[in-house]
C-alpha positions as CSV (number, residue, x, y, z in Angstrom):
1,M,-54.5,21.7,68.5
2,D,-54.1,20.0,65.1
3,C,-53.3,16.3,64.9
4,I,-53.8,15.6,68.5
5,K,-55.4,12.2,69.0
6,F,-57.9,11.6,71.7
7,I,-60.0,8.7,73.1
8,L,-63.2,8.7,75.1
9,V,-64.1,6.5,78.1
10,G,-67.4,6.2,79.9
11,E,-71.1,5.5,79.8
12,D,-72.7,8.9,79.3
13,N,-73.1,8.8,75.5
14,K,-74.6,12.2,75.2
15,L,-71.7,13.9,77.1
16,L,-69.0,11.9,75.3
17,A,-70.7,12.7,71.9
18,N,-70.6,16.3,72.8
19,F,-66.8,16.1,73.6
20,K,-66.2,14.2,70.4
21,N,-68.0,16.7,68.2
22,T,-66.5,19.7,69.9
23,L,-62.9,18.4,69.8
24,C,-63.2,17.0,66.3
25,S,-64.5,20.4,65.0
26,N,-61.4,21.9,66.6
27,G,-59.0,19.8,64.6
28,M,-58.4,16.9,67.0
29,I,-58.6,13.3,65.8
30,Y,-60.9,10.8,67.5
31,T,-59.2,7.4,67.7
32,G,-61.3,5.3,70.1
33,Y,-63.9,4.7,72.7
34,T,-64.5,2.2,75.5
35,K,-66.9,1.8,78.4
36,E,-64.9,-0.8,80.3
37,P,-62.1,0.3,82.7
38,V,-60.2,-2.9,81.8
39,N,-59.9,-1.9,78.1
40,I,-58.6,1.6,78.8
41,L,-54.9,0.7,78.9
42,R,-55.1,-1.5,75.9
43,L,-56.8,1.3,73.9
44,V,-54.2,3.9,75.1
45,R,-51.2,1.7,74.3
46,T,-52.7,0.8,70.9
47,H,-53.7,4.2,69.7
48,L,-51.1,6.4,71.7
49,P,-53.4,9.3,72.1
50,E,-52.2,12.7,73.5
51,Y,-55.5,13.3,75.3
52,I,-58.1,11.1,77.2
53,V,-61.5,12.1,78.4
54,I,-62.9,9.8,81.1
55,D,-66.5,10.1,82.3
56,V,-66.0,8.8,85.9
57,G,-69.6,8.7,86.9
58,K,-69.8,6.4,90.0
59,N,-66.9,4.2,88.8
60,F,-64.0,5.9,90.5
61,A,-63.1,2.8,92.5
62,K,-62.9,0.7,89.4
63,L,-61.0,3.3,87.5
64,K,-58.5,4.3,90.2
65,H,-55.9,1.7,89.4
66,V,-56.0,2.4,85.7
67,L,-55.8,6.2,86.4
68,E,-52.8,5.6,88.6
69,I,-51.0,3.7,85.8
70,I,-51.8,6.5,83.3
71,D,-50.5,9.1,85.7
72,E,-47.4,7.1,86.8
73,E,-46.3,6.3,83.2
74,M,-47.4,9.7,81.9
75,L,-49.3,8.0,79.0
76,A,-51.4,11.0,78.0
77,A,-53.1,14.2,79.3
78,C,-56.3,13.1,81.0
79,T,-59.5,15.0,81.9
80,L,-61.9,13.4,84.4
81,V,-65.5,14.3,84.1
82,L,-67.1,14.0,87.5
83,D,-70.7,14.0,88.8
84,I,-69.5,15.2,92.2
85,K,-66.0,15.7,93.6
86,S,-65.5,13.5,96.7
87,D,-62.6,13.6,99.2
88,E,-61.1,10.4,97.6
89,I,-61.1,12.0,94.2
90,S,-59.7,15.2,95.5
91,D,-56.8,13.4,97.2
92,F,-56.1,11.5,94.0
93,L,-56.1,14.6,91.9
94,R,-53.9,16.5,94.4
95,N,-51.2,13.8,93.9
96,S,-51.6,13.5,90.2
97,R,-49.3,14.9,87.5
98,V,-51.4,14.6,84.3
99,M,-55.0,14.6,85.5
100,T,-57.4,17.5,85.3
101,Y,-61.1,17.5,86.2
102,V,-64.3,19.2,85.4
103,T,-67.7,18.6,87.0
104,K,-71.0,18.1,85.2
105,P,-72.7,19.9,83.5
106,V,-70.0,20.5,80.9
107,F,-70.8,23.2,78.3
108,D,-69.5,23.4,74.7
109,E,-67.6,26.6,75.3
110,I,-65.3,25.2,77.9
111,I,-64.5,21.8,76.3
112,N,-61.8,23.2,74.1
113,Q,-60.4,25.2,77.0
114,I,-60.3,22.2,79.2
115,A,-58.6,20.1,76.5
116,E,-56.0,22.8,75.6
117,L,-55.1,23.5,79.3
118,S,-54.9,19.8,80.1
119,I,-52.6,19.1,77.1
120,L,-50.4,22.2,77.9
121,N,-50.1,21.1,81.5
122,F,-49.1,17.6,80.4
123,K,-46.5,18.8,78.1
124,R,-45.1,21.1,80.7
125,V,-44.8,18.3,83.3
126,W,-43.4,15.9,80.7
127,E,-40.7,18.4,79.7
128,Y,-39.9,19.1,83.4
129,E,-39.6,15.3,84.0
130,Q,-37.2,15.0,81.1
131,K,-35.0,17.8,82.4
132,V,-34.9,16.2,85.8
133,K,-34.0,12.8,84.3
134,K,-31.3,14.4,82.2
135,L,-29.9,16.2,85.3
136,N,-29.9,13.0,87.3
137,D,-28.1,11.1,84.5
138,T,-25.5,13.9,84.3
139,L,-25.1,13.8,88.1
140,E,-24.7,10.0,88.1
141,S,-22.2,10.2,85.3
142,R,-20.1,12.7,87.2
143,K,-20.2,10.6,90.4
144,V,-19.0,7.5,88.4
145,I,-16.3,9.5,86.6
146,E,-15.1,11.0,89.9
147,K,-14.9,7.6,91.5
148,A,-12.9,6.2,88.6
149,K,-10.6,9.2,88.6
150,W,-9.8,8.6,92.3
151,I,-9.1,4.9,91.5
152,L,-6.6,5.9,88.9
153,V,-5.0,8.4,91.3
154,Q,-4.6,5.7,93.9
155,Q,-3.5,2.8,91.6
156,K,-1.3,4.6,89.1
157,G,-0.2,7.6,91.1
158,L,-1.6,10.1,88.6
159,S,-2.7,13.6,89.6
160,E,-6.4,14.3,89.6
161,A,-6.1,16.3,86.3
162,E,-4.1,13.5,84.6
163,A,-6.6,10.9,85.6
164,Y,-9.4,12.9,84.2
165,E,-7.5,13.5,81.0
166,L,-6.8,9.8,80.7
167,I,-10.5,8.9,81.0
168,K,-11.4,11.7,78.6
169,K,-8.7,10.6,76.0
170,T,-9.8,6.9,76.3
171,S,-13.4,8.0,75.8
172,R,-12.5,10.0,72.7
173,D,-10.3,7.4,71.2
174,N,-12.9,4.6,71.6
175,R,-15.9,6.9,70.8
176,I,-17.5,5.7,74.0
177,P,-19.1,8.0,76.7
178,M,-16.8,8.8,79.6
179,K,-19.3,7.2,82.0
180,Y,-18.8,3.8,80.3
181,I,-15.0,4.1,80.6
182,A,-15.4,5.1,84.2
183,D,-17.7,2.1,84.8
184,A,-15.1,-0.2,83.2
185,I,-12.3,1.2,85.5
186,I,-14.5,0.7,88.6
187,L,-15.4,-2.9,87.5
188,T,-11.7,-3.8,86.8
189,R,-10.8,-2.6,90.3
190,S,-13.4,-4.8,92.0
């Protein structure tokens, strides 16, 4: 877990100092701390940590919007330290992609395990999201190319293979992705 930056959020100084000491002794780099929920996003976007520890305490209602943003934008792996696990928190965690939780008391032995598993889960979800995004982009490109190909078939009387080769050749000659050529064909038609 070398060179992983982390920040701490919350009011329980003893607990957060315990997290800080344990994670730093394991090679992680401490980059910041805040008590206020309004400062969390500024701190995260400034320091770009890979891991966030948030002592929720009784502030879940205040933190919920910030936690939703962290989860939606996948800003970092995040562990919530809870006094008790309520139904509202359970529902939030069930729908979350990058949040993990632990209830107090938190012992030194499990802090590193929590951090490691949280970061591994975050990386796994992030890689999955990137694959899905790439597949969606590929699918969209194929749809656009297919539409442009049929426009060429209808307008110029080319066969399907000839239309595809024309798009491919134009793309190669101009060093532009086939999707852009297909977009141009569609735009010129409309």
